[in-house]
Each structure stands twice: as structure tokens, then as C-alpha cells.
C-alpha positions, 0 to 999 in steps of 0.5 A: 457473496462467498466467491468475492471473499479475499484469498492471499496468493503466495509465490512458489517460495511462499512470498505474498504476491497478490490478493484475489477473490475466492472465485479466481483462487478456485479457478487456479486450484482447478487448473492445477496452477496452485495448491491450497495451503490453509484448510478452512473447513468450509466448503463450496458446492457446485452441481458436480463437485465440492471444493474446499474454500481457500484462504491462502493458496500457493502457486506451483510456479515462480512469478517474477514481479518487478518493483513498481514505483509509487504513483505521485498522488496527494495521498502518497505525498501526505503519507510520505510526509506523515501527514505533517506540514513540512514548513511548521510541523503541524499535524492536521487533517486539512493539508494541501500540497506545495511546490517547493519551486513554484510551477510558474518559476519552472518547478517540476511536478515530481516527488522532490519538488512537492511537500505537504503544507498546512493552509496557513503556510501554503498561503504565506509561501504563495508563489515564492520559493521557501528562501524568498518567503523566509521559510525552511523545510523540516525534511527534504522531499524524496521519492519513496522506495518501492514496496513489494508488499504495497498491495497488502497495505490497503487490506485488513489482514486475516488471522490465517495470513499472518504466518505468510506476511513478513511483518506477521510476527506482531499481532496485526489480525483484523486491524487496518494496516494504515495504523500499523504498516511502516513505510521506510522513506 
């Protein structure tokens, strides 16, 4: 179980690029591809060796990662719209998504044509455009900007990671980032 604990991986310039498990981190350390940045004081014993358990490692070489566009999913749409109906502004847990220009009228499956809607507004709008239904959008939908730190978004941050995370100046230790992570639209 200890080999499955999470380890923050830093690029050569100390920028966070990934989170891997302890087994993978020890493999990178053993092959001379990375160095242990934070000493935990905990050790792992094998038949022939003793390894310090890593918590943060830094690669010896620079890895260039292209920014990836966010996938168009229900969850991402709701997060972009801050879990609010884009027609009436209601903040509810039972959201649906709505095609601004309905698919039956040639509307696309894209970031700019889909918004969060409460069930009441979605039923009222039905297969019409907002103009035909007499409704107005609160915010115009747009594609979210790529975020190079999105892999951290789903994680719980360890105290030892805070100095290496760009927004780590605030105390996010052992909290879930869904509550604290700000996504710029």
C-alpha cells in the first residue's frame, strides 16, 4: 500500500508536471532520472537496499508538455458555468445541459453552444432557440482556457507540496481543491 502513495513530480525548473505513485518515483530515482527534493524521514526496505520514501521529486531533464484543451463533458460545463442555470441564475444540484441552438436546428456539440440549465428552464425552452422561447442567457458560453495544473485540481494537496504549487502561498493543506481552486474563464 505504501508504494501507491502519491508523489509530486517537478520539472527541471521546479514546475509541477505530474503526480505519480511511490513505486514509479523510486524507479525514476533509481535510474538516475530524478532527485528526491523533500526528505520525509520514512524509509522503504527491499532485500538489498534501503530507499528514502519520496514525497516530491525533481526530474534532471526538462519535459515540454503541450497545453491540452479541456474535454467537453457535463462536469466541465457545470464547472465553467459555476453550477448555475445560465437562463435564470438558479444555483442547484440537479442541472442539465442545454444546446443554445438545438441539435434539431443544426446546433453543434461545442463549448459555445452548450450551457448549464435547470430542469424548469430546459423544459420551458424545449427545442427552441432562446429568442423563440423568450429567454436570455446570463453569460455567453466560451471554451475554458487550458490549465497546465489541471492534474492537481482533483487531488488533495500534501503539506510538503505547497512550496512547489503556484498558488501554494495560501494554506490549502489537506483540503480538496474543488472548493479552493479558481478556474479562469
